[in-house]
N, C-alpha and C positions, 0 to 999 in steps of 0.2 A: 528090350534093348532096342532104340531106333537106331537109322542106320548111319547117323554120324557117330554116337557111340562104337557100332559095332565095327564101324570102317578105324576110329583112332585105336581100337580095340587090337585091333589084325595088324596095323602099324606100329605099333607100339612094341608088342609080340616078335618081330619079325625074325624067323628062324635063321642062325647062321647055318645051317646046312643046304640054305637055298644058293647054288650056283652064283659067281658072281654076277655073271653075265645076265641074271634076271632080277636083280636087286637095285632097287633107286633111294637115295635118302634125300627127301623131301622135307625142303626147308620155308617156314612163314615166318618172315618174320615182325609182321605187323601186331602192336602188341595188343589192338583193342580185339581181333579176330579170335572169334573162339568157334568150336564146333557143334556147341549144346543148341538144341532147335529154337530158344529163344532168346540167341545172341542178337546184339545190337548190328551186325556186320554180317545179312543175310546173304548177300551178294558174293561177297567173298567164300564165304561157309558153304555156298552150293556149288560154287568151283571146285575147291579143293575137294570136297565130299567126291563129288564125281567123275570129276580128273582121277581121283586115286583108284577108283571104281573101275576107270575106264583102263588103267594100268593095270588091274587084279583081272579083266576080263580079257588082257592080252597076253596071261600067264608071267604076271612079272609082280612081286613081293616091294611094295615099300614100306618104308620107316620114316615116320612123322616126326621133325623137328618142330614143333609147335612153341613160339615163343610167349604165349598166355597158359602154358602150361610147365614154364619150369617151375622152380621157386622163386615166391614172392610179386613174380608176374601177374597172378592171375587176377590183381586188383584192376590191372589195365584195360581187362575185358567187357566190367562194368560200367566204364565210360560211354555216356549216349552222347551222339552228334549233339544234340540242345545243351548238353553242358558246356560247348564251345562259342553258344550265343552271347554277346556282348563281353566277352574275354575283355582283360586290360594287357598292353602292351607288356607289364612288368611279368604277368601271369605265362606269356608266350614264352618269353624269355625264358621264363624256371621251366618251362614246360620241355623247351630245346634242351636245356640240361639236365633234365629228367630223363629224356629222350636218351642222350648219348651215354651217361652212366647206365642204363638198362640196355643199349646196345652191345655196351661190354658184357655185363653179365650174362646174355644171350649167348654173346660169342665163346664166352667161357663154359658155358654149359656145353654148346656144339661140340666144342673141341673136348671136352671130358666124355663125353656120349659118344663120339666119334672115333677115338683113341681105342674105345672098350669093342669098338664093332667090325666086322672084316671091312675089306672093301667094298664098297657098291660097284655099280656100274656105271652109273651115274649119278652125279647131285644133281639136282632139282630146287632151285631159290627161286619163292613170288617175292619180288621186289618188293622194298619197305621203304620209306621215310627214314634216312641216318642211319640203316642196318645197310652189314655186308656180313649176313649169316655164315656163306660161302668161303669168307675168307678166312675162317677160324678151323674152317672143317679139317683135320686131321688128313684126308687123304684128296685132300681138292685137287693137287700136283700129278695123280694118277689115276682121278678118275674123267670123265665127260664132264665139263658143269654146261649145265642151262641155266638162264635165267629168264623170268617171265615178267616181261611190263606190261602193264593193263592200262600206262598213261604218264607221261612226263612229271613225276609224284611230287618233286621238289616244287616246281614250279605251280602245280596245283592246289599245293597244300599252304602254298604260303600266298596264292594271289587269288585264288578261287575261295578256299576258304578259311583265308587270314589267320592260320593258327600254327604259323611256321617263322620266325624273323631268320634264322639263319639258313636262308636259303643256300646262298654263295658256299657254305662247307656240304649242305646237302647234294645240292647239284655237281660237287665235285664227286662226291663217294659215290653219287648214282651212275655217274660215266667210268669211273674205276670200275664198278660192280659190272656193268654193261661190258666195257673193253676185254674184261679179262676172263670173260666167260665163251666156250667154245663155239654154241648155240645162242641166241636171243630168240625169246618167241616172242612176238607181240600180238595181240588179239586183231588186229587190224589193219588193212593196207595204210589207210592214213597215218596209223600210230607210226606205221615201219617207216614211212617217210621223214616223220618227227626227229624218231630218235636216230636215224641217219644224220641228219642238220644238227642234233643235240648233242650226241656226244662221236660224230665224225665216224660212226662205224661203217665196213663193209656192208651193203644190201645182201650181199651171198651168204653174210654171217646172222640174216634175220629171217625167221621162218614167220609167215602169219598161221596164225592157228585162234579161230575165232572162239569163241562158245559155243555149247553145244545142246544136243536136244535129251533132258533125263529120260531115261527110260522108264524111270519108276512113274510118272506123270501118267503114262498111259491107262495104270490100273484105276484114274481115280474116272467115274463114272459122269457123263452128263446128267446135269439136273436142270431144264427150261426151265422157265417162270411166265408166267402169263405179263409182266413185265420185260421188256426189254432191257438188257442191263449192261453196261460200259463201265470199266473200270481200269485203272490204274494200280501197280503194285509197284513201291522201290522206294529210294530216299525222298521225303520229302524235301528238294531243294530246290533254290532260286531256277535254275538254270534247265529246270523242266516246265516253267512257266504254268504252274497248274491253276495258278488265278485265274488269268487267261483262259482257259479250257473250262475251267467250270462255269464260269460267264457265260461262255458258247455255248456250253452242253445245256443251261439253262434257257436260253434261246431258242436252241431247238427246241428244247422238249416244249416250250409254249406255244410254239407254233406246229408240231406235230401233230395228228391223230394217233400216234403210235404212244403208248404211257412207255414213259424212260426214266430209269434212275443212275447215276455217276454215283461210284463208289471208287474210294481211295484207300491203299492198305498201304503202311508204313509210317515212318516216324522219321522226323527232319527237322531244321530250322526254320521253314515255314510254314508249320502245322499249327503255331497258333494263329497265325497272321490269317489261313485258310479257314481256321474255325471261325474265325472272327467275321471274315468276309461272309461267310454261310447264313450268319444270324445275323446280320444287317441288312441282306438281301430276301431274308425270310425265305431259303431254298432250302429247309430241315425236309422236305416232303420229296426233293429230289437229289440232295448229295447227301453222301453215308460217310464221314469219314472215320474209317477203325482202326485208326491208330495202329501202331505195332501189332503184332500177330504172329503165334509159334506159326513154323512155316506149314507145317500139317494142316493147321487149323486155315490159312491161308491158300492151302490150294483146294481143296475141300468149297470155299468160298468163292473161288476162281470158277470151278468147274458151274457154276450155275450163269456165269457171264455170257454174253455173246458176242462183245467185244473188248480186245484188249488195247488199252492207249499207251505208247508211248512216244514220248515227245522230247526225246534228248537233243541238246544244241549245246555247240560250241562255246570254250567258258573264254580261258586265257590264252588256249590253242590256235592255230592257222586255222583248224578244222574239226568236227564234230568224229572224234577218233575213238570212240569207246563203242564195245561190241554187245549193245544190249541183251542183256540175261534174260531180262523180262522177254523179250521177241519168242525165244525160245520157248517159254514157261507158257505163254499165249498159243503159241502155236500145236506145243505136244496136249495142250489143253483142249484143243480144237475151236481155239475161237478165229474170230476175223479180227485181225490187226488193221487198227490205225495209227498210224507212224513216221516220225522223221524220216528222212532218205536215211539210209545207212545200207553197206556193201551186205548186212548179214537180212537187211528187210529183205530187197533183192534175191540176197540167196533162197531167203525161203519163200518167196514167192513161185520162183521156179520150180522148188521142187511140188508144189501143190498148196502150201498153205495161200490162205485168203488174206491177202495183205494189199492196204491201199493208203499211199504215202500224200503227204501234205507239207505246204512250205510255211504257210502263216494262217492267221486264225481264220480269214473269211476261205480259204482252200479248206479247215478242218471242218468251218460250220456246214460246205456243200457235202462232202465225204461222207460226213455221217447222217447227214438229212437222205442221200442217195440210200446208203445200208439200212437204213430203219424201214425207208418205201421199198427196199425187194423182198420179195420171199425169204423166210430163214432156208438156209441148208439144210436140206435132209440128214437123218441122223447118219445113211450111209454113207455120205458124201465127206461128211466130217472125219468120221472112222478112216475113210482109205485117207484124208489128208494126214490125220495125224501118225499113221505108220507110215506115210510116206517120206515126211520130214525126217521121222526119227530113222530110216533106213540113210537118207541122205547125211544126216548132222546129228550122229552117235556120237558119245563121247569117246565109247571106244576107238572110233577108227579116228577123233582126233588124240587119243593119245597114241595110236596106236601110228601116226604121221610122225609123232616126235622119236617115239622108239627109231624107226627105221631111220632118221638124220642122226642119231647115237650109234648105230651099229647095232644095236641090239636085237 
C-alpha cells in the first residue's frame, strides 16, 4: 500500500474513541485533487499527504473529507490541465454551473458525514474555487475553524488559467470563507499581505505556514552521473518561462566543457509547445521532456540530478506569493538549487541548502555556468545539508505550529 492510500485509509477510519482534543477534520474541496500516485495534481497531493502525516506525528488523528472521493465526484479527478487549452467561453460558463452544483453536492456529503461523527477540535479546510465545505460541517460553530489559502484562487482561476467566468461570485465566496475562519493559514508572507487587502482580514488572524520537507525523500539515495543534469519538476505552464530556460540551458551547454542535460518532469498547457521548440532547434540530445510521471518514479529520477530549477514568477498578483514545493523536494534530495527569489529559497539557504538565485535570463546563465565549473559537493556535504533542512523545515513542525495556534 503506497503512502497516500495508507494515509487515506487511516483518516477515513478515524476512531470515535480518540479524545476530541486530538481530532482534526480535514476538508479538501478541489474537485481535481486526488491522493493517487498518478494524480494530475501532484503538488496539492504532496502537501495534503505530508501535512496529514505531520498531524499524525504530533499525536493528532485526522478524518479526511476529500471532494473527489464523494459519490459521482471521481470523474473530476481525471480532468487534466491540458483539457482546458483553447476551451470556449460557453464551455467555461457551463463549467461554472457544474462547479456550483457539485459544490452543493459536496456540502451535503460533508454535512451527512460530519453529523454522524463526534465533534473534532479543529476543522481544517483547504480552500477551493466556488467551495465552502466548512460552511456545511455540522460542528462548524463548536470547533476551531482553519482555512488554508494557497493563493487568491478566484483571481488566479479567472485571469491566469482563464477557466472561470463567475469571478465575482467566486471572490465573494472566497472572502466569506476566509472571514468566517478563526485562523487563516497562508503559504507565504506576500500572500498574507494580499489576503489582508483582498478580504480585509486582520493580519493577526493570518499565520504563515510555508511548505515543508518531506522526510521520506531522505530515503532516496543519490545517483551521480558522468553527465551533469539540471531539472525542473512541476506544472508546465506559461509563468515558469521554461521555453526561455531551455534556450539558455542549450546555450550554456554549447559553451561549456562540462556535459550538461536538462530534464523536465510534468504536464501542462505549455508541454506541446516545448516539445515543438526542442524539435525545431535540434535540442533532443540536451533536453528531455519526461511528461507526467508517478511521484515515486519522479523522485527516483530526480535523485540523479545535480541542479533543481525553479522559475516562479508573479502572474495576476502584485508579487510572487506561492510557496514553491519543489524547492523543498530539491533540498531533501540533496540537489543544488537555481531559482527565482522567494522567502522559501532564503530560508532553505540559511538552513544549509545550496541555493543560488536569479532575476533574469542573463543571471540564470551566469549562475548555471558558475555551478558547472565549481567542484561537485562531496557526498558528506550533501547528506549533511539534507539532514539540516529536514530538521529546520519538517512537516511535523509545520503541523505543530498550527496545532498550537488552535490550542491543541
